[in-house]
C-alpha positions in Angstrom: -16.5 256.0 -50.9 -13.2 256.5 -49.0 -11.8 253.0 -48.6 -9.8 254.2 -45.5 -13.0 254.6 -43.5 -14.0 251.4 -41.7 -17.5 250.0 -42.5 -20.3 251.2 -40.2 -20.9 247.8 -38.7 -17.4 247.2 -37.5 -17.0 247.4 -33.7 -14.5 250.3 -33.9 -16.6 252.4 -36.3 -19.8 251.7 -34.3 -18.2 252.8 -31.0 -16.7 255.9 -32.7 -20.1 256.9 -34.1 -21.8 256.3 -30.8 -19.2 258.4 -29.0 -19.1 261.2 -31.5 -22.9 261.7 -31.3 -23.1 260.8 -27.6 -25.7 258.2 -28.5 -27.1 255.8 -25.9 -29.3 252.9 -27.0 -32.9 253.7 -26.1 -34.5 250.8 -24.3 -37.9 252.4 -25.1 -37.3 251.9 -28.8 -35.6 248.5 -28.4 -32.3 249.8 -29.7 -29.2 247.6 -29.8 -26.5 248.3 -32.4 -25.4 245.3 -34.4 -21.6 245.4 -34.8 -20.5 242.2 -36.5 -19.8 242.6 -40.2 -20.0 238.9 -41.0 -23.5 238.7 -39.5 -24.6 241.9 -41.3 -23.3 240.4 -44.6 -25.0 237.1 -43.9 -28.3 238.9 -43.3 -28.1 240.5 -46.8 -27.1 237.1 -48.3 -30.0 235.4 -46.6 -32.3 237.7 -48.4 -30.4 237.1 -51.7 -30.3 240.9 -52.3 -29.2 241.8 -55.9 -28.9 245.1 -57.8 -32.3 244.4 -59.3 -34.0 244.5 -55.8 -35.8 247.3 -54.1 -35.5 247.0 -50.3 -37.5 248.3 -47.3 -35.6 248.4 -44.0 -37.1 249.1 -40.6 -35.0 250.8 -37.8 -31.7 251.5 -39.6 -30.1 252.8 -36.4 -26.7 254.2 -37.4 -26.8 252.6 -40.8 -24.8 249.4 -40.3 -27.2 247.1 -42.1 -28.4 249.9 -44.4 -24.8 250.2 -45.8 -24.6 246.5 -46.6 -27.9 246.7 -48.3 -27.0 249.8 -50.3 -23.9 248.0 -51.6 -26.0 245.2 -53.1 -29.5 246.6 -53.7 -31.0 248.8 -56.5 -32.6 251.1 -53.9 -33.1 251.1 -50.1 -35.9 252.9 -48.3 -35.5 252.8 -44.5 -38.0 253.8 -41.8 -36.4 255.4 -38.7 -38.6 256.6 -35.9 -35.9 258.2 -33.7 -35.3 261.8 -34.9 -31.9 261.9 -33.1 -30.5 259.3 -35.5 -31.4 261.3 -38.7 -28.2 263.5 -38.7 -26.2 260.4 -37.9 -27.6 258.6 -40.9 -27.1 261.7 -43.1 -23.4 261.4 -42.4 -22.9 257.6 -42.3 -24.8 257.0 -45.5 -23.6 260.0 -47.4 -21.6 257.9 -49.9 -24.7 256.1 -51.1 -27.1 257.8 -53.4 -29.5 254.8 -53.5 -30.8 255.2 -49.9 -33.7 257.2 -48.5 -34.5 257.6 -44.8 -38.1 258.2 -43.9 -38.7 259.5 -40.3 -41.9 257.7 -39.6 -43.2 254.9 -37.4 -43.6 251.8 -39.7 -46.8 250.9 -37.9 -48.3 254.2 -39.1 -46.9 254.1 -42.6 -48.9 253.5 -45.8 -46.5 251.0 -47.3 -48.2 250.5 -50.7 -48.1 254.3 -51.1 -44.5 254.6 -50.1 -43.5 251.8 -52.5 -45.4 253.3 -55.3 -43.7 256.7 -54.7 -40.2 255.5 -54.0 -39.6 252.5 -56.2 -39.7 252.0 -59.9 -42.1 249.2 -60.8 -41.0 245.9 -62.2 -38.4 245.1 -59.6 -38.6 242.5 -56.7 -39.4 244.1 -53.3 -37.8 242.7 -50.2 -37.9 243.6 -46.6 -34.7 243.3 -44.6 -34.5 244.5 -41.0 -33.2 244.2 -37.4 -36.6 244.6 -35.8 -37.2 246.3 -32.4 -37.9 243.3 -30.2 -40.7 244.9 -28.2 -42.9 245.3 -31.3 -41.7 242.5 -33.5 -45.1 240.8 -33.8 -47.1 244.0 -34.5 -44.6 245.0 -37.2 -44.6 241.6 -38.9 -48.4 241.3 -38.8 -48.8 244.9 -40.1 -46.4 244.2 -43.0 -48.1 240.9 -43.9 -51.5 242.6 -43.9 -50.3 245.6 -45.9 -51.3 244.3 -49.3 -47.7 244.6 -50.4 -46.3 241.4 -52.1 -42.8 241.0 -50.8 -40.6 238.6 -52.7 -38.8 237.9 -49.4 -38.8 239.1 -45.8 -35.6 238.5 -43.8 -35.7 240.0 -40.3 -33.9 239.6 -37.0 -35.9 239.0 -33.8 -35.6 237.6 -30.4 -34.8 233.9 -30.7 -37.7 232.9 -28.5 -40.2 234.7 -30.8 -38.5 233.0 -33.8 -39.0 229.6 -32.2 -42.8 230.4 -31.9 -43.0 231.4 -35.6 -41.5 228.1 -36.9 -43.1 225.9 -34.2 -44.9 222.7 -35.3 -48.2 221.4 -33.9 -47.8 219.6 -30.6 -44.8 221.5 -29.4 -44.7 223.9 -26.5 -43.8 226.9 -28.6 -46.8 226.3 -31.0 -49.5 228.9 -30.7 -51.7 231.4 -32.5 -48.6 233.3 -33.8 -47.3 230.1 -35.3 -50.6 229.4 -37.1 -51.2 232.9 -38.4 -47.6 233.4 -39.6 -47.4 230.0 -41.3 -50.7 230.8 -43.0 -49.2 234.0 -44.4 -45.9 232.7 -45.5 -43.3 229.9 -45.5 -41.3 230.5 -42.4 -37.8 229.3 -41.6 -34.8 230.2 -39.3 -31.9 231.3 -41.5 -29.4 231.4 -38.7 -28.9 232.4 -35.0 -27.2 235.5 -33.7 -25.4 235.6 -30.3 -26.0 238.5 -28.0 -22.3 239.3 -28.1 -22.8 240.7 -31.6 -24.5 243.9 -30.3 -23.5 247.1 -28.6 -24.9 247.2 -25.9 -25.5 243.5 -25.4 -29.2 242.6 -25.1 -30.3 240.1 -22.5 -31.4 237.6 -25.1 -30.1 235.8 -28.1 -31.5 236.5 -31.6 -32.4 234.7 -34.8 -32.7 235.6 -38.4 -36.1 234.5 -39.8 -36.8 234.2 -43.6 -40.3 234.4 -44.9 -41.1 233.6 -48.5 -44.4 233.3 -50.3 -45.9 229.9 -49.4 -47.3 227.3 -51.8 -51.1 227.3 -52.3 -53.0 225.4 -49.6 -55.5 222.7 -50.4 -58.1 224.8 -48.6 -58.4 228.5 -47.9 -60.4 230.3 -45.2 -63.5 232.2 -46.1 -61.9 235.2 -44.5 -58.4 236.0 -43.3 -59.6 238.2 -40.5 -62.1 235.5 -39.3 -59.2 233.0 -39.3 -57.0 235.3 -37.2 -59.7 235.9 -34.6 -60.8 232.3 -34.4 -57.2 231.0 -33.9 -56.6 233.6 -31.2 -59.8 232.5 -29.5 -58.8 228.9 -29.7 -55.5 229.6 -27.9 -57.1 231.9 -25.3 -56.7 229.2 -22.6 -53.8 227.0 -23.6 -54.4 224.4 -20.8 -58.0 224.0 -21.7 -59.4 221.6 -24.4 -60.4 222.9 -27.8 -64.1 222.2 -26.7 -63.8 224.6 -23.7 -62.1 227.3 -25.8 -64.8 227.0 -28.5 -67.5 227.6 -25.9 -65.5 230.7 -24.9 -65.8 231.9 -28.5 -69.4 231.0 -29.3 -71.1 230.6 -25.9 -72.3 227.8 -23.6 -76.0 227.7 -24.4 -77.3 224.1 -25.0 -78.2 224.8 -28.6 -74.8 226.4 -29.3 -73.0 223.5 -27.7 -74.9 221.0 -29.9 -73.9 223.0 -33.0 -70.2 223.1 -31.9 -70.2 219.4 -31.4 -71.9 218.8 -34.8 -69.2 220.9 -36.5 -66.4 219.0 -34.7 -67.9 215.7 -35.8 -68.2 216.9 -39.4 -64.5 217.8 -39.6 -63.6 214.8 -37.6 -61.8 216.6 -34.8 -62.0 215.4 -31.2 -63.5 217.8 -28.7 -60.8 216.6 -26.1 -57.9 217.8 -28.2 -55.9 220.8 -27.0 -55.6 223.6 -29.6 -51.8 223.1 -30.0 -52.5 219.7 -31.5 -54.3 221.2 -34.5 -52.6 221.9 -37.8 -53.1 225.1 -39.9 -55.4 223.1 -42.2 -57.5 221.9 -39.2 -58.0 225.6 -38.2 -59.0 226.6 -41.7 -61.4 223.7 -42.0 -62.9 224.6 -38.6 -63.4 228.2 -39.4 -65.1 227.4 -42.7 -67.3 224.8 -41.1 -68.4 227.2 -38.3 -69.1 229.8 -41.0 -71.2 227.3 -43.0 -73.1 226.5 -39.9 -73.9 230.2 -39.3 -71.9 230.5 -36.0 -69.5 232.8 -37.7 
């Protein structure tokens, strides 16, 4: 690589690339170009990327994070949905022979198949990305349900969404997303990113979230999908009690109400509680109890 050429993520190089290709960030694709080398390097460090790791990236943009990943990883495969960025990436990432760009929507990709085709087995697989904010949750849920075992996931997202992911029971930010994400992985905020680090500046601040495989739980749900649907139903009306939300899920017939009440007594959960007071284990115990009763 020519050492005289500034790194892609430097403000000067970012502006030069945008001007050369007459690129304008597409709001429809949630594009904002990160132009702070320290933050880019810190993202890679947060994922502890080494030359033994295979890395999936989502939305490489002009290649700023991709470059930092390529310098540390064994191989990088990046999904870019915007065809206009393909020639840009061809140029900016030309010095790196361990990078492949796939022009595909990550939500439509067969991740297990891509990983089987693109990576040699026997190496850790990590996902590192600056996620488009408007589809952060669908991407994360899709990745976590993809049957790919990631050794680590480190992603940038809107700070408000990050707060919801790590929220604890009883807090305002705690909701169905918190429960489902914490069921799938151990979630933590690695560090925060100010809006001034982007070109153009978004209207919100960002945060880097790190997801790692969680420890085994003392109890597991009889079905992942049943747990997801049940939790969503319990939070359908946040201001209502758990009792009212459960009637919304199962019905209000006298016999059903009796069975709901019996299950709540069995797991020792008050019908007056609001859903945000329940822990992940509470939700798992409830979904299993309702299944045992035959309501699910």
